[in-house]
C-alpha positions in Angstrom: 0.0 0.0 0.0 1.2 3.5 -0.8 0.5 6.3 1.6 0.2 10.0 0.6 2.0 12.5 2.8 2.5 16.3 2.5 6.0 17.5 2.3 6.6 21.1 3.5 10.4 21.7 2.8 10.5 25.0 4.7 13.2 27.6 4.0 16.9 28.1 4.8 18.4 24.6 5.1 15.0 23.1 5.1 14.8 22.0 1.4 18.3 20.5 1.6 17.7 18.3 4.7 14.2 17.4 3.6 15.5 16.2 0.3 18.1 14.1 2.0 15.4 12.5 4.3 13.2 11.8 1.3 16.1 10.2 -0.5 16.7 7.9 2.5 13.1 6.9 2.7 13.0 6.1 -1.0 16.1 4.0 -0.8 14.6 2.1 2.1 11.5 1.4 0.0 9.1 3.3 2.2 5.8 3.5 0.3 5.3 7.2 0.6 3.9 9.4 -2.2 4.8 13.1 -1.5 2.7 16.1 -2.3 4.8 19.3 -1.8 3.3 22.4 -0.4 5.1 25.5 0.9 5.0 27.6 4.1 6.9 30.5 5.5 9.4 32.5 3.4 9.4 29.8 0.8 5.7 30.3 0.2 6.2 34.0 -0.6 9.1 33.1 -2.9 6.9 30.6 -4.7 4.4 33.4 -5.5 1.9 32.8 -2.7 0.3 35.8 -1.0 0.4 34.3 2.5 3.1 32.8 4.6 0.8 30.0 5.4 -1.3 29.3 2.3 -4.7 27.8 2.8 -3.8 25.2 0.2 -1.1 23.9 2.5 -3.5 23.6 5.4 -6.1 22.0 3.2 -3.6 19.4 2.0 -2.5 18.4 5.5 -6.2 18.2 6.6 -6.9 16.0 3.6 -4.0 13.6 3.9 -3.6 13.9 7.7 0.2 13.6 7.9 3.1 15.8 6.9 6.8 16.0 7.1 8.1 19.6 7.6 11.4 21.4 7.3 12.2 24.4 9.4 10.6 27.8 8.7 12.3 31.1 9.6 10.7 33.2 12.3 12.1 36.8 12.6 13.4 37.8 16.0 12.0 40.9 17.7 9.8 42.0 14.9 8.4 41.0 11.5 5.8 38.4 10.8 4.4 35.9 13.4 5.6 32.4 13.7 4.4 30.2 10.8 5.1 27.1 13.0 2.8 28.3 15.8 0.1 29.3 13.3 0.2 25.9 11.7 -0.2 24.1 15.0 -3.1 26.3 16.0 -5.0 26.0 12.7 -4.7 22.2 12.7 -5.2 21.9 16.5 -2.0 20.0 16.9 -2.1 20.2 20.6 0.4 17.6 21.6 4.1 18.1 20.8 6.3 15.0 21.3 10.1 15.3 21.3 12.0 12.1 22.2 15.5 12.7 23.4 17.9 9.7 23.6 21.6 9.2 23.7 23.1 7.9 20.4 26.0 5.6 20.1 28.8 7.4 18.3 27.7 10.8 19.6 29.8 11.6 22.6 28.3 13.8 25.3 28.5 14.3 29.0 25.8 11.7 29.4 25.6 8.3 27.8 22.2 6.9 28.8 19.6 9.7 28.3 16.2 8.4 27.3 13.3 10.8 27.9 10.4 12.4 26.1 9.2 16.0 26.3 5.4 16.4 25.9 4.4 20.0 25.4 1.0 21.6 25.2 1.1 23.2 21.8 -1.8 25.6 21.4 -2.0 28.2 24.2 0.1 29.7 27.0 2.2 32.7 26.2 2.4 31.4 22.6 -1.2 32.5 22.2 0.5 35.6 20.9 -1.7 38.1 22.7 0.5 41.2 23.2 -0.4 44.8 23.6 1.5 48.1 24.2 -0.8 49.6 26.8 1.2 52.8 26.9 4.5 54.0 25.4 7.2 51.7 26.7 4.9 49.3 28.5 3.9 46.0 26.9 1.8 43.2 28.3 1.8 39.6 27.1 -1.2 37.4 28.1 -0.7 33.8 29.1 -3.8 31.8 28.2 -4.7 28.5 30.0 -7.9 26.6 29.7 -9.1 23.7 31.7 -10.0 21.8 28.6 -6.5 22.1 27.1 -4.8 21.3 30.4 -6.9 18.1 30.8 -6.4 17.2 27.1 -2.6 17.4 27.2 -2.4 15.6 30.5 -4.4 12.7 29.2 -2.2 12.7 26.1 1.0 12.5 28.1 -0.3 9.6 30.3 -1.7 7.7 27.3 1.7 8.1 25.6 3.5 6.8 28.7 1.3 3.7 28.8 1.5 3.1 25.1 5.3 3.4 25.1 5.7 1.5 28.3 7.1 4.4 30.2 7.3 4.4 34.0 6.9 8.0 35.1 5.4 11.4 34.2 7.1 14.5 35.6 5.1 17.8 35.4 7.3 21.0 35.2 5.5 24.1 36.4 5.8 27.5 38.1 2.6 27.3 40.1 4.3 28.9 43.1 4.2 32.1 41.2 1.5 31.6 38.5 -1.0 30.1 40.9 -4.0 30.3 38.5 -2.6 29.2 35.2 0.2 26.8 36.2 -1.9 25.9 39.3 -4.7 24.7 37.0 -2.2 22.8 34.8 -0.9 20.7 37.7 -4.4 20.2 39.2 -5.6 18.8 35.9 -2.6 16.5 35.6 -3.3 15.1 39.1 -6.9 14.7 38.2 -6.2 12.7 35.0 -3.6 10.6 36.7 -5.8 9.7 39.7 -8.8 8.9 37.5 -7.2 6.9 34.7 -3.6 6.2 35.2 -2.7 5.4 38.8 -0.2 2.8 37.7 2.1 5.6 36.3 4.6 7.1 38.7 4.0 10.8 39.0 5.8 13.9 40.3 5.7 17.7 40.1 8.7 20.0 40.0 9.1 23.7 39.9 10.7 24.3 36.6 13.8 26.2 37.7 14.8 23.4 40.2 13.8 20.8 37.6 16.3 22.3 35.1 19.0 22.0 37.6 18.1 18.4 38.3 18.0 17.6 34.6 21.5 18.7 33.9 22.7 16.9 37.1 21.3 13.5 36.2 18.8 13.3 33.3 18.4 9.5 33.9 16.1 10.4 36.7 13.4 11.5 34.2 11.2 9.8 31.7 8.2 11.6 30.3 8.2 15.4 30.9 4.9 17.2 30.7 4.6 21.0 30.5 2.9 24.0 29.0 3.9 25.6 25.8 6.8 28.0 26.6 8.4 25.7 29.1 8.2 22.8 26.6 9.9 24.9 23.9 12.8 25.8 26.1 13.2 22.5 27.8 13.1 20.5 24.6 16.2 22.4 23.4 17.9 22.0 26.8 17.3 18.3 26.6 18.6 18.2 23.1 21.9 19.6 24.4 22.2 16.6 26.7 22.5 14.2 23.7 24.4 16.2 21.1 22.2 19.1 20.0 19.3 19.9 17.9 20.7 18.0 14.9 20.0 14.7 16.6 16.5 15.2 18.0 13.2 14.6 16.1 9.8 16.1 16.8 6.1 15.5 16.2 3.0 17.7 16.5 -0.1 15.6 17.0 -3.8 16.3 17.0 -7.0 14.3 16.6 -7.2 14.8 12.8 -3.6 15.5 11.6 0.1 15.1 12.5 3.1 17.0 11.4 6.6 15.6 11.9 9.5 18.0 11.9 13.1 18.6 13.1 13.2 20.9 16.1 16.1 23.0 14.9 15.9 26.3 13.0 16.3 27.2 9.4 20.0 28.2 9.8 20.1 30.7 6.9 23.8 31.3 7.5 24.7 27.8 6.1 21.8 27.4 3.7 22.9 26.3 0.3 26.3 25.1 1.4 25.4 21.5 1.6 26.7 21.0 5.1 23.5 20.9 7.2 22.8 17.8 9.3 19.8 15.9 7.9 19.6 13.4 10.8 16.9 15.2 12.8 14.4 15.4 10.0 15.3 11.8 9.0 14.5 10.8 12.6 11.3 12.7 12.4 10.5 10.9 9.2 11.0 7.6 11.0 8.5 8.8 13.6 6.1 9.6 10.8 6.5 6.1 9.3 5.8 4.5 12.7 2.8 6.8 13.2 1.3 5.7 9.8 2.2 2.1 10.5 0.4 2.2 13.9 -2.6 4.0 12.3 -3.0 1.4 9.6 -1.6 -1.7 11.4 1.1 -2.0 8.8 3.9 -4.2 10.2 5.9 -4.0 7.0 6.0 -0.2 7.2 7.1 -0.4 10.8 9.9 -2.8 9.8 11.0 -0.2 7.2 11.1 2.5 9.8 13.3 0.2 12.0 15.7 -0.4 9.1 16.2 3.3 8.6 16.7 3.9 12.3 19.2 1.0 12.5 21.0 2.4 9.4 21.6 5.9 10.8 22.6 4.5 14.2 25.2 2.3 12.5 26.4 5.3 10.4 27.0 7.3 13.6 28.9 4.4 15.2 31.0 4.0 12.1 32.0 7.7 12.4 29.9 9.1 9.6 29.0 12.5 11.0 28.3 16.0 9.8 30.3 19.0 11.1 27.9 19.9 13.9 28.8 16.4 15.4 32.5 16.8 14.9 32.7 15.1 11.5 33.3 16.3 8.0 30.4 14.9 5.9 28.0 17.1 4.0 24.3 16.7 3.8 24.2 14.4 0.8 27.3 12.5 2.0 25.6 11.6 5.3 22.4 10.6 3.5 24.6 8.3 1.3 26.2 6.8 4.3 22.8 5.9 5.8 21.7 4.5 2.5 24.7 2.3 2.2 23.8 0.7 5.6 20.2 0.0 4.9 
């Protein structure tokens, strides 16, 4: 069976790393038929009037699954984040970012295996900001009981499905007693009602960060609201070698987008040196998602073959520059293909 998926290459290094990932999937025989749509700066360059064309949203809604490259977001001005807009429009409320140590990638820790689960639709990323008077700006943090319950249920279901042992909620409820207070109360409620077998803890986020960098093996599934999840997923990536080796998924009831968590790196775009591993790992997550959805054991086996191939490539010393190696984007993809 062939599955149709939407490819959103992104901009900056996005098209390069996305092409490498697609090449690897093709070589592995993954039965994916790609439909390409644009978002971000690439959409404007393609002649679209909007950064997030409705045709892109419609395609993802129709086919329900997409692989996405990074899209540039200006800092301190300019247009709003296309990534955030896409998650909101498609109601991709659950962000999942697995973080694990990789053989061949030397870091301070050698046995990290944790998952960041991030509420993806509200919090400060609701983007409600106002200049109430000259030199005074307010940003509104939005929290709803429905969203808090939904992401808590998502995290515990994920823990059970993946045979994880513990969920740790990171919060700042000692200061934000209403918003973060509701978040932890909802997590407790869901756990007590449905998942009492899962070990549970709550940590104030600043202390949790300290404990994470002291010994990340103490953690398993990390549950948090939007901004905390964005920051912590990058911190956790630093434990295992950086953003070039961490995949990500944005999941909802009716669609799923898989993407590398790194940025568009315009300073190295077009040079052929970007690491395609993160988006390849995200593509493997996509294959497993499709395989589970359609009970396709052959597709799951293909995903495993790709994962084993890039793991072997790393062990054999095939690395891009960000990991201390010398391979370019296409060379690394070729090294993975050779090991399929």
